[in-house]
C-alpha positions as CSV (number, residue, x, y, z in Angstrom):
1,M,0.0,0.0,0.0
2,L,2.9,2.4,0.7
3,K,5.0,1.7,-2.4
4,N,4.2,5.1,-3.9
5,F,5.3,7.0,-0.9
6,T,8.8,8.4,-0.2
7,R,10.9,7.1,2.6
8,Q,10.2,10.1,4.8
9,E,6.4,9.8,4.0
10,K,6.4,6.1,5.0
11,G,8.2,6.8,8.2
12,W,5.7,9.6,9.1
13,I,2.7,7.3,8.3
14,M,4.2,4.5,10.3
15,Y,4.1,6.6,13.5
16,D,0.3,6.6,13.2
17,W,0.5,2.8,13.0
18,A,2.6,3.0,16.2
19,N,0.7,5.3,18.4
20,S,-2.9,4.2,17.4
21,A,-2.5,1.1,19.7
22,Y,-2.6,3.7,22.5
23,S,-5.6,5.5,21.1
24,V,-7.8,2.4,21.1
25,I,-6.5,0.3,24.1
26,I,-5.7,3.0,26.5
27,T,-8.0,5.9,25.4
28,T,-11.0,4.2,24.1
29,V,-11.6,0.6,25.3
30,V,-9.5,-1.6,27.6
31,L,-8.2,1.0,30.2
32,P,-11.7,2.7,30.5
33,L,-13.4,-0.7,31.1
34,F,-10.6,-1.8,33.5
35,Y,-11.0,1.6,35.3
36,K,-14.8,1.0,35.6
37,S,-14.2,-2.4,37.0
38,I,-12.0,-1.4,39.8
39,T,-14.1,1.6,40.7
40,T,-17.2,-0.6,40.8
41,G,-15.2,-2.7,43.3
42,S,-14.5,0.4,45.3
43,G,-18.3,1.2,45.7
44,I,-18.2,4.4,43.5
45,A,-21.5,5.1,41.6
46,P,-21.2,4.6,37.8
47,N,-22.0,8.2,36.9
48,L,-19.5,9.5,39.4
49,A,-16.8,7.3,38.0
50,D,-17.6,8.6,34.6
51,S,-17.2,12.1,36.0
52,Y,-13.9,11.4,37.4
53,W,-12.6,9.8,34.3
54,G,-13.8,13.0,32.3
55,Y,-12.2,15.3,34.9
56,A,-8.9,13.4,34.8
57,T,-8.8,13.6,31.0
58,S,-9.6,17.3,31.1
59,A,-6.9,18.1,33.6
60,A,-4.1,16.3,31.7
61,T,-5.3,17.9,28.5
62,L,-5.2,21.2,30.1
63,L,-1.6,20.7,31.2
64,I,-0.3,19.9,27.7
65,A,-2.6,22.5,26.1
66,T,-1.2,25.3,28.1
67,F,2.3,24.8,26.9
68,A,1.5,23.6,23.3
69,P,2.1,26.9,21.7
70,I,5.5,27.6,23.2
71,L,6.6,24.0,22.7
72,G,5.5,24.2,19.1
73,T,7.5,27.5,18.6
74,I,10.5,26.1,20.2
75,G,10.4,23.1,17.8
76,D,10.7,25.4,14.8
77,Y,14.5,25.9,15.5
78,E,16.9,23.8,13.6
79,N,17.2,20.2,15.0
80,L,14.9,20.7,18.0
81,K,11.6,19.3,16.6
82,M,12.8,15.6,16.6
83,K,14.5,16.1,20.0
84,L,11.3,17.3,21.6
85,F,9.2,14.7,19.8
86,K,11.4,11.9,21.3
87,A,11.1,13.4,24.9
88,F,7.3,13.3,24.8
89,F,7.3,9.9,23.1
90,L,9.4,8.4,26.0
91,V,7.0,10.0,28.6
92,G,4.1,8.4,26.7
93,T,5.5,4.9,26.3
94,L,6.9,4.6,29.8
95,S,3.7,5.8,31.7
96,T,1.7,3.5,29.5
97,A,3.8,0.6,30.7
98,L,3.3,1.8,34.3
99,L,-0.5,1.3,34.0
100,S,0.3,-2.5,34.3
101,F,1.4,-2.2,37.9
102,T,-1.4,-0.9,40.0
103,N,-4.9,-1.8,41.1
104,N,-5.5,1.5,42.7
105,W,-8.0,3.6,40.8
106,Q,-6.5,7.0,41.9
107,L,-3.0,5.9,40.9
108,L,-4.3,4.5,37.6
109,L,-5.9,7.9,36.8
110,A,-2.4,9.5,37.6
111,F,-0.6,7.2,35.2
112,Y,-3.4,7.7,32.6
113,M,-2.9,11.5,32.8
114,L,0.8,11.1,32.2
115,T,0.1,9.1,29.1
116,I,-2.0,11.9,27.8
117,V,0.8,14.3,28.2
118,G,3.2,12.1,26.5
119,F,0.9,11.0,23.7
120,S,-0.4,14.7,23.1
121,G,3.1,16.3,23.3
122,A,4.6,14.0,20.8
123,N,1.7,14.6,18.5
124,I,2.4,18.4,18.4
125,Y,5.6,17.6,16.5
126,Y,4.2,14.6,14.6
127,D,1.5,16.8,13.1
128,A,3.9,19.6,12.2
129,F,6.2,17.1,10.5
130,L,3.6,16.7,7.8
131,V,4.9,19.9,6.1
132,D,8.4,18.5,6.2
133,V,7.8,15.1,4.8
134,T,5.6,15.8,1.8
135,S,4.4,18.5,-0.7
136,E,1.2,20.6,-0.4
137,E,-0.4,18.7,-3.2
138,R,0.1,15.3,-1.5
139,M,-0.9,16.4,2.1
140,D,-4.4,15.1,2.0
141,K,-3.3,11.8,0.7
142,V,-0.4,11.4,3.1
143,S,-2.5,12.5,6.2
144,T,-5.4,10.2,5.4
145,Y,-3.1,7.3,4.7
146,G,-1.5,8.0,8.1
147,F,-4.9,7.6,9.9
148,A,-5.9,4.7,7.7
149,M,-2.8,2.7,8.5
150,G,-3.2,3.5,12.1
151,Y,-6.7,2.1,12.1
152,I,-5.9,-1.1,10.1
153,G,-2.6,-1.8,12.0
154,G,-2.1,-0.1,15.2
155,S,-5.8,0.1,16.2
156,T,-6.6,-3.5,15.1
157,I,-3.6,-5.8,15.5
158,P,-2.7,-5.1,19.1
159,Y,-6.4,-4.8,20.0
160,I,-7.2,-8.1,18.5
161,L,-4.2,-9.6,20.6
162,S,-5.4,-7.9,23.7
163,I,-9.0,-9.1,23.3
164,A,-7.6,-12.6,22.7
165,M,-5.7,-12.5,26.0
166,I,-8.5,-11.1,27.9
167,L,-11.2,-13.4,26.6
168,F,-9.1,-16.7,26.3
169,G,-6.2,-16.0,28.6
170,D,-7.5,-18.5,31.1
171,K,-6.6,-21.3,28.6
172,I,-3.0,-20.5,29.2
173,G,-3.3,-19.5,32.9
174,L,-3.8,-15.8,32.5
175,T,-6.5,-14.3,34.8
176,K,-8.7,-11.5,33.3
177,P,-7.0,-8.8,35.4
178,L,-3.5,-10.0,34.5
179,A,-4.5,-10.2,30.7
180,V,-5.8,-6.7,30.9
181,K,-2.4,-5.4,32.5
182,A,-0.5,-7.4,29.8
183,S,-2.3,-5.5,27.1
184,F,-1.0,-2.2,28.6
185,L,2.5,-3.6,28.2
186,L,1.8,-4.8,24.8
187,T,0.6,-1.2,23.8
188,A,3.8,0.4,25.2
189,L,5.9,-2.1,23.2
190,W,4.0,-1.7,20.0
191,W,4.1,2.1,20.2
192,A,7.9,2.1,20.9
193,T,8.8,-0.5,18.2
194,F,7.0,1.0,15.3
195,A,7.9,4.6,16.1
196,M,11.5,3.7,14.9
197,P,10.9,4.5,11.2
198,M,9.6,7.9,12.2
199,I,12.7,8.5,14.4
200,R,15.2,7.2,11.8
201,N,13.9,8.5,8.5
202,V,11.9,11.8,9.2
203,K,14.0,14.9,9.0
204,Q,13.1,18.6,9.7
205,T,13.2,20.3,6.3
206,Y,11.7,23.8,7.3
207,F,13.3,25.4,10.3
208,I,14.5,28.8,11.8
209,Q,18.2,29.1,12.6
210,R,18.9,28.8,16.3
211,T,19.7,31.8,18.4
212,E,21.4,32.3,21.8
213,R,18.2,33.3,23.6
214,I,15.8,30.6,22.3
215,I,13.2,30.8,25.0
216,Y,13.0,34.6,24.8
217,H,12.8,34.8,21.0
218,S,10.3,31.8,21.0
219,F,7.9,33.8,23.2
220,S,8.4,36.9,20.9
221,R,7.6,34.7,17.8
222,L,4.7,33.3,19.6
223,F,3.0,36.6,20.2
224,R,3.8,37.7,16.5
225,T,2.2,34.4,15.2
226,F,-0.9,35.0,17.4
227,K,-1.3,38.4,15.8
228,E,-0.8,37.0,12.4
229,I,-3.6,34.4,13.1
230,R,-6.0,37.0,14.2
231,K,-5.5,39.0,11.1
232,D,-5.8,35.9,8.8
233,K,-9.6,35.4,8.9
234,Q,-9.4,32.0,7.1
235,I,-7.0,30.5,9.6
236,F,-8.7,32.2,12.6
237,L,-12.2,30.8,11.5
238,F,-10.8,27.4,10.9
239,L,-9.2,27.2,14.4
240,I,-12.5,28.3,16.1
241,A,-14.5,25.7,14.1
242,Y,-11.9,23.0,14.8
243,F,-12.0,24.0,18.6
244,F,-15.6,22.9,18.7
245,Y,-16.0,20.0,16.4
246,I,-12.8,18.1,17.3
247,D,-13.7,18.5,20.9
248,G,-16.7,16.5,20.1
249,V,-14.8,13.8,18.2
250,N,-12.2,13.5,21.0
251,T,-14.9,13.3,23.7
252,I,-16.8,10.5,22.0
253,M,-13.5,8.6,21.7
254,H,-12.7,9.0,25.3
255,M,-16.1,8.4,26.7
256,A,-17.6,5.7,24.4
257,A,-16.6,2.6,26.5
258,V,-17.6,4.2,29.9
259,F,-20.8,5.4,28.3
260,G,-21.7,1.9,27.0
261,D,-20.9,0.4,30.4
262,S,-23.2,3.0,32.1
263,V,-26.1,2.2,29.8
264,G,-25.8,-1.5,30.6
265,L,-23.8,-3.1,27.9
266,V,-21.4,-5.9,29.0
267,S,-17.7,-5.3,28.7
268,D,-17.2,-8.2,26.2
269,T,-19.8,-6.8,24.0
270,L,-18.2,-3.4,24.1
271,M,-14.8,-4.7,23.2
272,L,-16.0,-6.7,20.2
273,A,-18.2,-3.8,18.9
274,L,-15.3,-1.3,19.3
275,L,-12.9,-3.6,17.5
276,V,-15.0,-3.2,14.2
277,I,-14.4,0.6,14.4
278,P,-10.8,0.7,13.2
279,I,-11.6,-2.0,10.5
280,V,-14.3,0.0,9.0
281,S,-12.4,3.3,9.5
282,F,-9.5,2.1,7.4
283,P,-11.2,2.2,3.9
284,C,-13.6,5.1,4.9
285,T,-10.5,7.4,5.8
286,I,-8.9,6.6,2.5
287,M,-12.2,7.4,0.8
288,Y,-12.4,10.7,2.6
289,G,-9.1,11.7,1.2
290,M,-10.2,10.7,-2.4
291,L,-13.4,12.5,-2.2
292,A,-11.7,15.7,-0.7
293,K,-9.7,15.8,-4.0
294,K,-13.0,16.0,-5.9
295,F,-15.2,18.0,-3.5
296,G,-12.7,19.8,-1.4
297,S,-11.5,19.2,2.3
298,K,-14.0,21.7,3.8
299,K,-17.2,19.9,2.4
300,M,-15.8,16.5,3.6
301,I,-15.1,17.9,7.1
302,L,-18.7,19.3,7.1
303,L,-20.0,15.9,6.1
304,G,-18.1,14.2,9.1
305,I,-19.7,16.9,11.4
306,V,-23.3,16.0,10.2
307,V,-22.5,12.2,10.8
308,Y,-21.2,12.9,14.4
309,L,-24.3,15.0,15.1
310,A,-26.5,12.0,14.0
311,A,-24.5,9.7,16.2
312,C,-25.1,11.9,19.3
313,V,-28.8,11.8,18.8
314,L,-28.7,8.0,18.2
315,A,-26.6,7.4,21.3
316,F,-29.2,9.4,23.5
317,N,-31.8,6.8,22.4
318,L,-29.6,3.7,22.6
319,T,-31.4,0.6,24.1
320,S,-29.5,-2.5,22.9
321,A,-26.3,-3.9,21.9
322,V,-27.3,-4.0,18.3
323,E,-28.0,-0.3,18.3
324,F,-24.5,0.2,19.9
325,W,-23.0,-1.8,16.9
326,I,-24.9,0.4,14.4
327,L,-23.8,3.5,16.3
328,A,-20.1,2.2,16.2
329,M,-20.3,1.7,12.5
330,L,-21.6,5.2,11.9
331,V,-18.9,6.8,13.8
332,A,-16.3,4.6,12.1
333,T,-17.3,6.1,8.7
334,S,-16.1,9.5,9.5
335,M,-13.7,9.3,12.6
336,G,-10.4,9.0,10.6
337,G,-11.6,11.2,7.7
338,I,-12.6,14.3,9.7
339,Q,-9.2,14.3,11.8
340,A,-6.9,13.7,8.8
341,L,-8.4,16.2,6.7
342,S,-8.5,18.8,9.4
343,R,-4.7,18.3,9.8
344,S,-3.9,18.5,6.0
345,Y,-6.3,21.4,5.5
346,F,-4.7,23.4,8.1
347,G,-1.3,22.4,6.9
348,K,-2.1,24.1,3.5
349,L,-3.2,27.3,5.1
350,V,0.0,28.0,7.1
351,P,3.4,29.2,6.1
352,K,5.7,26.1,6.0
353,E,8.8,27.7,7.7
354,N,6.7,28.5,10.8
355,A,4.6,25.4,10.7
356,N,5.5,24.3,14.2
357,E,4.3,27.7,15.5
358,Y,1.0,27.4,13.8
359,F,0.6,23.7,14.7
360,G,1.2,24.7,18.3
361,F,-1.9,26.8,18.1
362,Y,-3.6,24.1,16.2
363,N,-2.9,21.7,19.0
364,I,-3.8,24.1,21.8
365,F,-7.2,24.7,20.1
366,G,-7.6,21.0,20.0
367,K,-6.4,20.3,23.4
368,F,-8.2,23.0,25.1
369,A,-11.3,21.8,23.4
370,A,-10.6,18.3,24.7
371,I,-11.0,19.8,28.2
372,M,-14.4,21.2,27.5
373,G,-16.0,18.1,26.0
374,P,-15.2,15.5,28.8
375,T,-16.1,18.1,31.5
376,L,-19.5,18.8,29.7
377,Y,-20.2,15.2,29.5
378,G,-19.2,14.7,33.2
379,F,-21.2,17.6,34.4
380,S,-24.3,16.7,32.4
381,S,-24.1,13.1,33.5
382,Q,-23.6,14.0,37.1
383,I,-26.4,16.5,37.4
384,T,-29.0,14.4,35.6
385,G,-27.8,11.1,36.9
386,Q,-27.9,9.6,33.5
387,A,-25.0,9.2,31.0
388,R,-27.4,9.6,28.0
389,F,-27.7,13.4,28.7
390,G,-23.8,13.5,28.9
391,I,-23.5,12.2,25.3
392,L,-26.3,14.3,24.0
393,S,-24.7,17.5,25.3
394,I,-21.8,16.8,23.0
395,S,-24.0,17.5,19.9
396,A,-23.8,21.2,20.7
397,L,-20.0,21.1,19.9
398,F,-20.5,19.7,16.5
399,L,-23.3,22.2,15.7
400,I,-21.3,25.3,16.6
401,G,-18.2,23.9,14.8
402,G,-20.2,23.3,11.7
403,L,-21.8,26.7,11.6
404,V,-18.4,28.5,12.0
405,L,-16.9,26.4,9.3
406,L,-19.6,27.3,6.9
407,R,-18.4,31.0,7.2
408,M,-15.1,30.1,5.7
409,K,-14.4,30.8,2.0
410,E,-13.4,27.9,-0.3
411,V,-9.6,28.3,0.4
412,E,-7.6,25.2,-0.2
413,A,-4.1,26.4,0.1
414,R,-1.9,29.4,0.9
415,S,-0.5,30.8,-2.4
């Protein structure tokens, strides 16, 4: 599948293959269900456990979001982007491994928050490397293939192995809790192993020459870039729209498993249903890239927003495992496409030599948004006593994001 890509493009795409194991096992399915199981044993009400999970997600995201712009700005200097990427990559993989060594739900949440910092921090530089590894004309294709390979590889293979250990581990002497913890170690090893092509082959092409006072000049450039963003109406409107709709996407990914558990679905059913999401997302993400070439990235992003709006309404009325399967398939059609095209669309709008600065703001909008969604879900669930109202509240984020995006002109790239 990757024979028509360059060595750098392949290395960049393979990192999505690497870190997608984290996205599905730690963020979406296995860790949330393990967390729910140990909180249930501690006597915590299901809606309160959901709220604590949402608050922990928001707190960790707030930490990385606060520093994202300055981290991105520093990464624009020569030879620093990869060094900073490696530092956060190590934090992410090591803290993921540490999840295997506790049964305390508070400590589990602490390690989980560290994994968010490492995963999200590394992604600031990974996203910004897109402008280094490929041309503007190929960005949609490379970005969508990254997400697609992540779904079919990182989100599927280690997840299947994890489910096999959890469901059938007793055949080889593995208890269910031990099998779950083994899946966390598997995730860390998968992430570390398949990140190597990215680390070896991807080079920083666009950069600014290093100065003696990097921190001082970084803050100076940061404020200048902020002023430029405010003056550029297209970039500014896109970031506002992205702030809302990507928050909805991330919240559904983070809360899907705990929501399913709260409405009465058994964990085995949830794990099998969520397994199908990356398999379906693989061809759909590539299809989004192909359709974007014909209809434009903006229209395809809007299509994804409409699909997610429908998913929120259907989730509110969820009554059976079959309906959860249908809902999972609906989300799978657009999950990768909306994220991949958002990344490449923004990459076309920004100046390449300052891409890290701009992607720092791209990430802060995405990360600060990820604080609002889980908090909104947790608050709505807590005050109503029903997780259904938590998931329904997320529809407002997609609605606002879509309306703002509609105000943008049909601008596909910076001339």
